[in-house]
C-alpha positions in Angstrom: 0.0 0.0 0.0 2.8 2.4 0.8 4.4 1.8 -2.6 1.0 2.4 -4.3 0.5 5.6 -2.3 3.9 6.8 -3.3 3.3 6.0 -7.0 -0.1 7.9 -6.8 1.6 11.0 -5.3 4.2 11.0 -8.0 1.8 10.5 -10.9 -1.4 12.2 -9.6 -2.0 14.3 -12.7 -1.5 11.4 -15.1 -3.7 9.1 -13.0 -6.4 11.8 -12.8 -6.3 12.2 -16.6 -6.7 8.4 -17.0 -9.7 8.4 -14.6 -11.4 11.3 -16.4 -10.9 9.7 -19.8 -12.4 6.4 -18.5 -15.4 8.0 -16.9 -16.1 10.2 -20.0 -15.8 7.1 -22.2 -18.3 5.2 -20.1 -20.7 8.1 -19.9 -20.5 8.5 -23.6 -21.3 4.9 -24.2 -24.4 5.1 -21.9 -25.3 8.5 -23.5 -25.5 10.2 -20.0 -24.0 13.5 -21.1 -24.5 15.6 -24.2 -21.8 16.3 -26.8 -20.8 19.7 -25.3 -20.1 18.2 -21.9 -18.1 15.3 -23.4 -16.1 17.7 -25.5 -15.3 19.8 -22.4 -14.2 16.7 -20.6 -12.0 15.7 -23.5 -10.3 19.1 -23.5 -9.7 18.8 -19.7 -8.2 15.4 -20.2 -5.9 16.6 -23.0 -4.8 19.6 -20.8 -3.9 17.2 -18.0 -2.0 14.9 -20.4 -0.1 17.9 -21.8 0.8 19.1 -18.3 2.1 15.6 -17.4 4.2 15.4 -20.6 5.7 18.8 -20.0 6.5 18.0 -16.4 8.1 14.6 -17.4 10.1 16.3 -20.1 11.4 18.9 -17.6 12.4 16.2 -15.1 14.1 14.2 -17.8 16.1 17.2 -19.0 17.2 18.0 -15.5 18.2 14.4 -14.8 20.1 14.2 -18.1 22.0 17.5 -17.2 22.8 16.2 -13.8 24.1 12.9 -15.3 26.6 14.5 -17.6 29.9 15.1 -15.9 31.4 17.0 -18.8 30.1 19.5 -21.4 31.7 20.5 -24.7 32.0 24.2 -25.3 32.9 25.7 -28.7 33.9 28.9 -30.3 32.8 32.2 -28.7 31.0 30.3 -26.0 34.4 29.5 -24.5 35.1 33.2 -23.9 31.6 33.6 -22.4 32.2 30.7 -20.0 35.5 32.3 -18.9 33.8 35.6 -18.4 31.1 34.0 -16.2 33.8 32.1 -14.2 35.7 35.4 -13.6 32.7 37.2 -12.2 32.1 35.5 -8.9 35.1 33.3 -8.2 37.1 33.5 -5.0 39.9 31.4 -6.4 41.7 30.6 -9.7 44.0 27.8 -10.4 45.9 27.7 -13.7 48.2 25.3 -15.4 49.4 25.8 -18.9 52.2 27.0 -21.1 53.2 30.7 -20.6 49.9 32.1 -19.2 49.3 34.4 -22.1 45.4 34.4 -21.9 45.6 34.3 -18.1 47.7 37.5 -18.2 45.6 39.2 -20.9 42.1 38.5 -19.6 41.8 36.2 -16.5 44.0 37.9 -14.0 42.9 41.6 -14.6 39.2 40.5 -14.7 39.3 38.4 -11.6 41.2 41.1 -9.7 38.8 43.8 -10.9 35.7 41.8 -9.9 37.2 40.9 -6.5 38.1 44.5 -5.9 34.6 45.7 -6.8 33.0 43.1 -4.5 35.6 43.7 -1.8 36.4 40.0 -1.4 39.7 38.2 -1.3 41.1 36.3 -4.2 43.5 33.4 -4.3 45.4 32.6 -7.5 47.7 29.7 -8.2 49.7 29.8 -11.5 51.8 27.0 -13.0 53.7 27.8 -16.2 56.9 26.6 -18.0 60.2 27.6 -16.4 61.5 30.5 -18.5 65.1 29.9 -17.3 64.9 26.3 -18.8 66.1 26.9 -22.4 65.6 23.3 -23.5 62.0 23.3 -22.2 61.2 26.6 -23.8 62.6 25.3 -27.1 60.3 22.3 -26.9 57.3 24.5 -26.1 58.0 26.9 -29.0 58.4 24.0 -31.4 55.0 22.6 -30.3 53.3 26.0 -30.7 54.9 26.4 -34.2 53.5 23.0 -35.2 50.0 24.3 -34.5 50.6 27.8 -35.9 53.6 27.9 -38.3 53.3 31.7 -38.8 52.2 34.6 -36.6 49.3 33.8 -34.3 46.4 36.2 -33.4 48.8 38.5 -31.5 50.8 39.0 -34.6 53.9 37.2 -33.2 55.6 34.0 -34.2 56.5 31.5 -31.5 60.3 31.4 -30.8 62.4 30.4 -27.8 62.8 34.1 -26.9 59.1 34.7 -27.2 58.3 31.7 -24.9 60.7 33.0 -22.3 59.4 36.6 -22.5 55.8 35.4 -22.2 56.6 33.4 -19.1 58.7 36.2 -17.5 55.8 38.5 -18.3 53.3 36.3 -16.4 55.6 36.4 -13.3 56.0 40.1 -13.6 52.2 40.6 -13.9 51.7 38.5 -10.8 54.0 40.8 -8.8 52.5 43.9 -10.2 48.9 43.0 -9.5 49.8 41.7 -6.0 51.1 45.1 -5.1 47.9 46.8 -6.2 45.3 44.6 -4.5 45.9 43.9 -0.9 43.5 41.0 -0.8 45.2 39.1 -3.7 47.1 36.0 -2.6 49.0 34.8 -5.6 51.5 31.9 -6.1 53.6 31.1 -9.1 55.2 27.7 -9.8 57.7 27.0 -12.6 57.3 23.6 -14.2 60.1 21.6 -15.7 57.7 19.9 -18.1 55.2 21.3 -20.6 51.5 20.4 -21.0 49.5 20.6 -24.2 46.3 21.5 -22.3 45.4 24.6 -20.5 43.6 24.1 -17.2 41.6 26.9 -15.4 39.7 26.1 -12.2 37.4 28.7 -10.7 35.0 28.4 -7.7 32.4 27.0 -10.1 34.0 25.1 -13.0 37.0 23.4 -14.4 37.7 24.7 -17.9 40.0 22.6 -20.0 41.2 24.1 -23.3 43.9 23.5 -25.8 46.4 25.9 -27.4 44.4 25.6 -30.6 41.5 28.1 -30.3 39.5 26.1 -32.8 39.5 23.0 -30.5 36.4 22.6 -28.2 36.8 23.2 -24.5 35.7 20.8 -21.8 33.7 22.1 -18.9 33.3 20.3 -15.5 30.8 21.7 -13.0 31.6 21.9 -9.3 30.0 19.1 -7.3 30.9 16.5 -9.9 33.7 14.1 -9.1 35.9 15.4 -11.9 36.0 18.9 -10.4 37.5 17.6 -7.1 39.8 15.2 -9.0 41.2 17.9 -11.2 41.6 20.3 -8.3 43.7 17.7 -6.6 45.7 17.2 -9.8 46.6 20.9 -10.1 47.5 21.1 -6.4 49.7 18.0 -6.6 51.3 19.3 -9.8 52.0 22.7 -8.3 53.8 21.2 -5.3 56.3 19.6 -7.7 57.2 23.0 -9.4 59.9 25.5 -8.5 58.1 28.1 -6.5 58.7 31.8 -7.1 58.8 33.8 -3.9 56.5 36.6 -4.8 56.8 38.0 -1.3 60.2 39.3 -2.2 58.6 41.7 -4.6 57.3 43.9 -1.8 60.9 45.1 -1.2 60.7 46.8 -4.7 57.6 48.9 -5.3 56.7 48.7 -9.0 55.5 51.9 -10.6 52.4 52.0 -12.9 54.7 52.0 -15.9 57.8 50.1 -14.6 61.2 50.9 -16.1 63.8 48.5 -17.5 65.9 49.1 -14.3 62.9 48.2 -12.0 62.2 45.1 -14.0 65.8 43.8 -13.9 65.9 44.5 -10.1 62.7 42.6 -9.6 63.9 39.4 -11.3 67.1 39.6 -9.4 65.1 39.8 -6.2 63.1 36.8 -7.3 66.3 34.9 -8.0 65.3 34.5 -11.6 68.1 35.3 -14.0 67.1 37.0 -17.3 69.0 35.7 -20.3 72.2 37.5 -20.9 71.2 38.1 -24.5 68.2 40.1 -23.4 68.7 43.8 -24.2 66.9 46.7 -22.6 64.4 46.5 -25.5 63.7 42.9 -24.7 63.2 43.7 -21.0 60.8 46.6 -22.0 59.0 44.0 -24.2 58.5 41.8 -21.1 56.8 44.7 -19.3 54.6 45.5 -22.3 53.5 41.8 -22.5 52.8 41.8 -18.8 50.7 45.0 -18.6 49.5 45.5 -22.1 49.0 42.0 -23.4 47.0 41.0 -26.5 44.3 38.4 -26.2 45.6 35.4 -28.2 42.3 33.6 -28.5 39.2 35.7 -28.9 
């Protein structure tokens, strides 16, 4: 009886429609009601059936959405997902190549949104080690295999560009840290490269590739994959060479840092700039850090 009662509660509208249809059919057979009354009853039955179908479709769609652990996101929608993720997040974990998009879009937007909401923000960044020339050579060759000529920024991937982009991400981390008290930012330098770019906000894991035409994978918080990938990035970060961003507080960076400031900063961070880098190259690092071009959208 309890099982029957539970079934009736869950299917009351459909059961009622069935009862009405049966009663109307019997009354029609025995010619108890006229045509107008029967037509009205038929319309009521159809309305109940339509309500039942809409409800079941809604429940089925919700169940299907909850079942999927991953969603594919394509084209401009990737940028919209990132923008939504930047809006309310209290944390951002990144693992990728040189952090070009992170520096151009993610970091400034997350900092600005956190400042506007007066909330703290924690950022964890893992990029290739710019002092590792062999690794930077491998990464630049990989990027060239995807885009043989200039990419959307107008630059071609070379070893020097790879190193500049990575140095620029470190510089940007220090610069933003000095301008937002509630920003806690960590930078780790990896000795291996990855062909994926991982971004984890308070809501989603967004997995993209260096090729902007490739679809992104989106994992919602609450799904097992979100927790698994969060652990993955934490474990990976622990194996990197950590940059002591705290040292940067001993060197206040101006709004438009000079070449001399930049060289002093990397010396404080114990990160040696290549001896071949001229003052123009150092100025280029500052430009890439504070006036970056969006490489994807």
